[in-house]
N, C-alpha and C positions, 0 to 999 in steps of 0.2 A: 165446095169444101167437103172433104171426106168425113164420113161419119166416124165418131170415136169408137174404138174397139171396146168390146165387152171383156173386161179383165177380171170379172168376178170369180171366174173359175181358174184364173192363172196365178201362179206363184213364181216370180222370178223368170217368167217366160215359159214355165212348164205347168201343165195341169196339176191341180192340188193333190190328186190321188197318186201322182208319181212320187217316189221317195226323193228326198233332198240329198244330193250328193255332197256331203260335207267332208271335211278333211279326214276324220277318223275312218270313214267308210272308204275313202280313196286309198288310205294307207293299207287297210285290210285287203282291198282288191289288188293292190300292187303286190303285196306279199303273196297272195294266192296265185297271181299270175307268174311270179318268179318261181314259186315252188312247183307249180304245174309244168312249167318249162323244164325244170330240172328233172321232174318225173318222166317227162317225155323222152329225155335223153338217158334215163337210168335203165339198167338191165331188167329189173323186176321188183317185186314187193318184198316184204319182210314177214317173218313168222309171228305167230300169235303171242309167244312169250315176250318178244321184243315190244310188241304193241302194248302189252300190259305194263311193261317197264316204263315206256314213254308216257302212258296214261298217268302213272304215279307222279312223274315230274310235272306233267301238265296240271294235275290237280293241286300239287304243292304251289305252283305259280298262281293258280286260281285263288288259293287261300291267301297268299301274299297280296294279291290284287285287292281282295276284300278288305284286308287290314289297312292298306294305304289309300283306299279309294277316296276318303274324305280329305286327304291332304295333298293330292296331286291335281293339276288342272283337269277339268272334266274331259276335254278333248284328248288329252294324253291317256287318261284312264280308259276311255271308250275305245281309242285306237288299240291299246294293249289288249282289251277284251276281244276285239275283232280278230286280232292276230292269234290269240289263244284259241278262239273258236275255229278259225281256219286250220290251225295246226291240229286241233283235236279231230276235225273232220278228215283231214288227210291221213292222220294216224289211224282213224277208225277204218278207213279204206285200205290200210296197209301200204300207203304211198304207191298205189297202183290203181288202174281203172277197174278193178274187180267188182267194185260196188255197182257198176253199170254193165258188167259183162257176165258175172257168175250168179248162180242161184244156189240156195241151200237145198240140196236134193232130199235130205232127210225130212225137212219140214214141209217142203212143197209137195212131196210124195203124199204125205198124210192129208194135207189140207186141200190141195187141188183135186186129187182123185177122190178123196173122201166126200167132198162137196158135190163134184160133178156126177158121181155114180152112187150117191147115197140111196137112191131108190132101189138099187140092186144089192149093194153090200151092207148098207146100214152101219151100225156101230161095231158089228162083230165079225164081218166076213171080208174085210179089205185084205187082210193078210193071207187067208186061204186062196182067194182069187188071184192075188199077186204071185203067190208061190207057184200056182199052177202055170201061169203065163211064163214065169221065170224058168220053170222046168222044161216047158215045151220049146222055149227059145234057146236052151242050153244054159245050165245053171250058172249064175253069176258068181257064186261062191260055194264050192263043193264042200267047204268046211262047215257050212250051216247044217246042223242036224236036228235042231229043235226050234220051236216057235212058241209064243205065248198065246194060247187059245183064250178067247174072250167070250163070256156069256153073261147073262143077267145075274148069275150067281158070283161072278168075279173072274179072276185070272188064274190060269193054270198052265204051266209049261207042258207041252206035249211033243211027241216025235214029229218031224217034218212030214212023214208019211201021212199022218192024221190031217195035216193041212192040205195035202194034195187030194186026199179023198174028199174032204169037205169042199175044196175048190171045185171039184167036178160036179158036186151037187149044186153049188151056187151057180155055176155056168149053165147047167141044164135046166134048173128050176126058176132062176131069177133073172137071167139075161136072155134077150133076144139075140139071134146070130149077129145082127148088125151092131148092137150095143157091145157084145163081147169082143168083136173085132176092134171097135173103137177103144174099148178099155185096154186091150192088149197093146194097141199102138201107142196110147198115151203113157202106159206104164213103162214100156220099153224105151220110149223117148226119154223119160226122166231117168231111168236106170242106166241106159247105155249112152244115149246121145249127150246127156248132161253130165256124164261121167260120175255117177254115184260110185263111191269107193266100195270095194268088196267087203271091207270091214263095216261100212255103214249099212250095207244090206243085211249083214248078219246081226247087227245091233237093232235094226228096225224090226226084225222078226221076233226079238225078245222084248220089244218096247210094249208099253201099255195101251198102244193103239190110238185110233182117232176118237177124240172125245169132245169135239166142239159142240157148243149148245145148238139145238135145232134152230134157234132164232138167227144165229150166225150163218147156219147152212142156208136158211131161207133167203138171206141177202147174198151170200157168196155163190150159191148154185147157179142163178141166172148169169152171173158174170163169167163163171167157168164154162158155161154152155156157149156163150157168145164168142169167147176168144179161144181158139184152138190151142193145143199144148205148145205149138211152135211160138206162140205169143207169150209164153210163160214169163219171160224176163220183163216184158212190159207190165204184166199183172203184178209182179213183185215190186215194181217201182211205184205202184199205187200208194203203198204205205208212206213213201217219201213225199208224194204230192199231198196226201192227207195231213201229214205232219207239218208241212210248209203252210198249208191253209190254217191249221190250228195256231201256229206261231204268228201268222199274220193277224189273227184275231187277238192274240196276246199282245202284240205290238200296238194294236189300236187301243186296247183297253188299258194297258199299263205303260206303254212307251217302248221305244226301240231298244233301249238299254236292257230293260227287263226281259224282253224277248231274246236278246243276245245271251243273257245269262242262262235262260232256259235251253237255248240251242247248245251252248257250251256244255252244260251239265249232261244233256242227252248224249252228246258225242263222246264226252270224257268218262261217263259212268261205266263201271264194270258190268252193269245190269244188262246192257245190250251186246255183250260179247257173243251171245248166241240166244235165240236166233237173230241173224243179222238183219238190221234195217235195210230194205231193198233187196233182200235175198229170199223172201218168203211171201206167201199169198195172204194178204189182208190179216196179218197177225197182230198189227198194232192199230187197228181201227179203234179199239177201246181207249187207248191213251190219247189219241187225237180228239176223240169225243170228250173226254174228261177235261183236257186243256181248253177246248172250245167252250165247254159248259161253264168253266170258271170265268173265262173272259166275257162270256155273254151275261153272266150274273153281274160282273163289274160294270158292264155297259148298260145296266138297268134293263136287261132283256131276260127276266127270270123264266118266262114261259118257254122261250127258245132254249135257254140253258137247261131247263127240265127235260125238253125233248131229246137233246143230244146226250144228257146224262142217262135218261131211260134207255137210249140206244146202246150206250156203253154197258149198262147193266144187263141188258138182254143178250148181247153178243158175248159177254164174258162173265156174267153173274156177279163176281165180287165187287165191281165198281158201285153197286148199290150202297155199299158201306160208306161211300163218300158223302152220302146224304145225312150221315150221323150228326155232323155239326149243325147244318140248317135245321134238322129235326129237333135237336137239343134246344136251339134258340127258340123254336116255335113252342116246344113243350114248356120251357121255363116261362116264356111270355104269357102263357095261359093263366099263370098264378100271380100276375102283377097286381099290386094294390092300386086303388084309386083309378081304375080303368073300367070303361064300359065293356060290355060283352064284345062289341064290334072292335074296340081298340085292342082287345087281347089277341086278335088274329092278324098277323102280318100279311098284307096282300101279296107282297113279293114272295114270301115263303109259300103261300097257297098256290101262286102261279107256278113256282118251281116244282112243287109236288104234283100239281095238275098236269104239267107237261110230261113229267116222268111217267106218271100213271097212264096217261093217254098213249104214250109210245108203247108201254108194256101191253096194254090191251090190244092195240092194233097189231103188234107183232105176234102176240099169242093167238089172236084170231086168225091171222094169216097162216101161221104154222098149223093150227088145228084144221083149217079148211084144205090146205094143200098137202099136208103130210100126215094128218091124223093125230089124235091125242096120244096114241100108244108110244110114239117116238119120244114124247116128253117124259113118259114113265121110264122108258129105256135109258134116256139121258140121266135121269135122276139116279137110277140104279147104277149106271156106269160111273158117275162122278162120286157117288157114295163109296163104291169099291176103290176108286182111284185115290181118295183122300184118307183112307184108313191108315193108321200108324204103321201097320205092317207093310204097306205099299209105298211108304215115304221114300222119295228119291234123295240121294245124297246131295243134290243141288237145290234143296229147299232151305228157306230162311223163315224167320218168324220168332215170336216170343217163346213158343214151345221148344224150338231148336236151341235157343240161347239158354233156356231154363235147365236143360239136361246136359249142356256142353260143359266139359270139365277143364277146358283150356289146353288140352294136350294136342300136339301136332299130329300124332298118330292115334288111331288108324286113319288112312286117307279118306275113307268113306264111312257113312253111317253104318253101325253094326246092328245086329238083331237086338242087342242089349239097349242100344240107344232108342230104337223104335219102341221097344217094350217100355222104356222109361217115359217116353212121350205119352203113351196111353195111361200109365199108372199115375202120372203127376197131373192129370187133367183137373182134378178137384182142387189141388193145391194152387195151380195157376189161376183158377177162376177167381179166387179171392184177390190176388194181386191185380188182375185185369180190371176188376170193378173198382179197386182203390185208385185206379188212374182214370177210368172212363167216367165215373160219376162226378168227380171234381172237374174234369174237363168239360162235361156238359154244362155245369153251373158256370164255369169261367167263360164259356163262349157266348153267354147270353147277350153281351154288349158288343161283341166283335162283329165286323162287317161280314155279311153272308158269304162273300167269296173267300175270305180268310178261314171262316169256319168250315167251308167246303174243302179247302186244301188240307186242313187238319184231319180229314177223314183217313189219312194214312195211319194215324195212331190206332184207331180201332181195327183197321185192316191188319196192321202188324201184330197187334195183340191177340186177335181172335183167329187168325188163320196161319197155316203153313203154306208158303207160296214158292213157286219156282223162282230162281234168282232174277230172271228177266222181268218179272212183274214189279220188282223194286224200282223200276224206272218211273213209277207213278209218283215218286218223291219230287219229280219235276214240278208238281203243283206247289209243293212247299218252297221250292226254289223261286218260283214266281212270286209267291206271297212275301218271302224274305227280301228278294232283290227289289221289290217295288218301293221299299222305303228304308234306305240305309241310315236315316237319321235316328232310328231306334236301335238300341244296343241289342235287344233280343233278336232282331232280324239279322244283324251282322254275325252274331254268335251262332245263330241257327244255320245260316248259309255256310259258315266255315265248318260247322259240325257235319253237315250233309256232304260237302265236298271232301272233308277229311275221311269219312267212311269209305269213299271210293278210292282215295289215295291209299288208304291202308289195304283195301282189297287188291289194288294193283300191285302193291309191294308184296303182299302175301302170295298172289298167284305167280309172281316172279321168283320169290324166294323159295316157296314150297309148291311147285307146280303139281296140279291134280290133287292137292290135299283139300278137297272141297269141304270136308267136315270141319277142318280148322278155319278155313277162310270164311265160311258162312256162319260158323259158330261165333267167331269174333265180330263179324258184321252184326249178328243178332244181339250180341252184348252191347255194341255201340248204339244200335238203333233203339234198344231198350232204354239206355241212358238218355238218348235224345227225347224219346216219348215222355219219360218221367220228368225230365228237366223242363221241357217245353210246357208240359201241363202245369207244373208248379209255378212257372213264371207267369203263365196266363192267369192262373188263379190269383196270384199276388196282384197283377195288374188290375184284375176285375175288382178286387177288394179295395185297392187304392182309388179306382174310379168311383166306387160306391161312396167312399168317405168324402171325396171331393164333391160329389153330387149332393150329399147331405149337408155339407158346409154351405154350398151355394143356396140351398133352400132355406137354411136357418138364418143366413146373413145376406139377404138380397141386396144388390147394388141400389142405392137411392136413385130414384128416377131423375131428381133434379141435378145430380152431379154425374155427368158421363165419366166412365172409367178412364178414358183417354185424357181427360182434363185434370185428373188428380195430380197434385204435385208430389213427386217421389220423396221430397224432403219432409212432407207432412207425416208425422207419426200417427 
């Protein structure tokens, strides 16, 4: 007689770790297959303005889906979400295979060459070295006459002749002949073979340069050395693989539907219109780490969550602010009454903090040993110059931008008066910031740590001015809201987040290139979200306190189980 098969690891004839192919997933895959077939027969892609217009309608459909979610069969709602996510992904790639064939030369020029040749060019000499190679190979854009020279004192436009002279010094003093030949080959491959536009090269020369943290460089530099420039497209796809890994963790922690909402938001958001996911070199490592950190906290792996959060913070600095919520919980918990000293310290929060600090110490030590401590000082000086109000890009968002925005469509870009107003209103804004952050800290004391972690977007938005693509970190709030639609706050919060992107898509279509207006309105909307969500959380916290007090004052009699009480008994 044959021995019985071991089916402990089998589900319906498949291993448990394989996804279950239910009807909504099959519907989504069928839609994707049909659209991909149509694309294969189509002549080409569509332009960016049409992409933003389609995003507007996709976001509106997403809002409608949130509204009707509780009243339609779950399979129908999930199938609709899969179809919207597929459509958002195809629209993001402009209905063409460009996502897997093209790179963003502007971004990869800075980050691939900046990391690979950091020992020679550092933070300040990438442009002079590149300008010299460009001149020796035949100038890519003869209209380029100036460049932005970078030093520890800041940025200063100078004639291109100055760059060529400095480039010769860099070549003779900082490069070996073999390394200079390799640099020239890599630069010309990105500029000429990858078809960098002549306008892009002129814009690069006036940009504020390569300013990645040394800790990111310590991770990216070995990767850039291993893979030659001809493998650049594969390196750009690493961000997609990392994001898929993070979404897998989100699916495991919160369920497949929540992960689908996160994927939908990422692809439909205006935040990732540039730099493009899959078109640049390790630019989205930080958001993958933040998503993984939140999922690991939910999975009761706070130490691992702290490690990846620390990695996100070291490679991009600002993600440290997402520990504001957990830190607030821990700080308020220290003052709890009727608790022993040991009970005042949450073990999970301590592990989360320990993992983050451990990662920071390891990376800081690695950088100090391999690159020296001076590079950290250079980065600090570089980033301080970069974030000065006078250097604010017109593609920045944040509470400070919304505070000085007057609601006018014109001018298209930030003016000198706007930048001056950002500096002059710093003290006024500080009061409003703390009127939100302090109640938020108190309101988060009873919230789950993963939700408190996601709400780190609020201090991030209030305290910084950030490039528009960093707003994709709102995906953590999407995960928190989409994980429980039974709560009105989550449904309203998710609709508000998607609504911000719907408005941005409409604005970029109606008023193309009016970045001051689009991000000013976005900042107004995000301010309303932060203030409203904080107030709602504080009210919820107060309500839970009252319920807890009533429970202590009127305990349930032990002899009469609650379930056995007669509802008719008054």
